[in-house]
C-alpha positions in Angstrom: 0.2 -0.4 -0.1 1.3 3.7 -0.7 1.4 6.3 2.2 -1.3 9.1 0.8 1.0 11.9 1.8 3.3 11.1 -0.7 4.6 14.1 -2.7 4.1 12.9 -6.6 8.1 14.0 -7.5 8.7 11.3 -5.5 8.2 9.2 -9.2 11.0 8.8 -11.0 10.1 10.0 -14.7 10.8 7.6 -17.7 12.0 10.4 -19.8 14.1 12.4 -18.3 14.9 14.6 -20.8 11.2 15.3 -21.4 10.6 16.5 -17.9 13.6 18.6 -17.1 11.5 20.7 -20.1 8.5 20.6 -18.9 7.3 23.3 -16.9 6.9 23.6 -13.3 3.1 22.5 -11.9 1.8 24.2 -9.1 2.9 23.2 -5.5 0.0 21.3 -3.9 0.9 23.1 -0.6 4.2 23.9 1.3 5.6 22.1 4.4 4.6 23.8 7.5 8.0 24.6 7.9 8.8 26.8 4.9 6.3 29.8 5.6 7.3 32.1 3.0 8.0 31.4 -0.7 11.7 33.3 -2.7 11.5 33.8 -6.1 14.3 33.8 -8.3 15.3 34.7 -12.1 17.1 31.6 -13.5 17.9 31.1 -17.7 16.0 28.3 -18.9 20.0 26.7 -19.4 20.2 26.8 -15.5 17.1 26.0 -14.6 17.3 22.6 -16.5 21.0 22.1 -14.9 19.3 22.6 -11.5 16.3 19.9 -12.2 18.9 17.2 -13.7 21.1 17.8 -11.1 18.3 17.3 -7.9 16.9 14.1 -10.5 20.7 12.6 -10.7 20.7 13.0 -6.6 16.7 11.7 -5.7 15.7 15.6 -4.6 14.3 18.2 -5.7 15.5 21.6 -6.6 13.3 23.0 -4.1 14.9 20.6 -1.1 18.4 20.9 -3.1 18.3 24.6 -3.1 17.2 24.6 0.5 20.0 22.7 1.4 22.6 25.2 -0.2 21.0 27.9 1.9 21.0 26.4 5.3 24.9 25.6 4.5 25.7 29.2 3.6 23.6 31.0 5.4 23.6 29.1 9.0 21.3 30.4 11.5 23.9 32.4 14.2 21.7 32.7 17.8 23.6 35.7 18.3 22.4 37.9 15.2 19.1 39.3 16.0 16.2 38.5 13.2 
């Protein structure tokens, strides 16, 4: 039996090239721990590279970028905010 809470992006596409070129689908909602959306502009080539790398690592682009931001901008308890 499959878990109904399992997000659709966990399924591997049969054609990775078509998946990379496919438009993004609207999210069904952010997890409770993520309360803000960050929008950046990237070239179609960069978007494709990000999707390929995330696919190869078995994760989503959003999760990959969250980890990058956490690594580069750690939560410093001594700073305000």
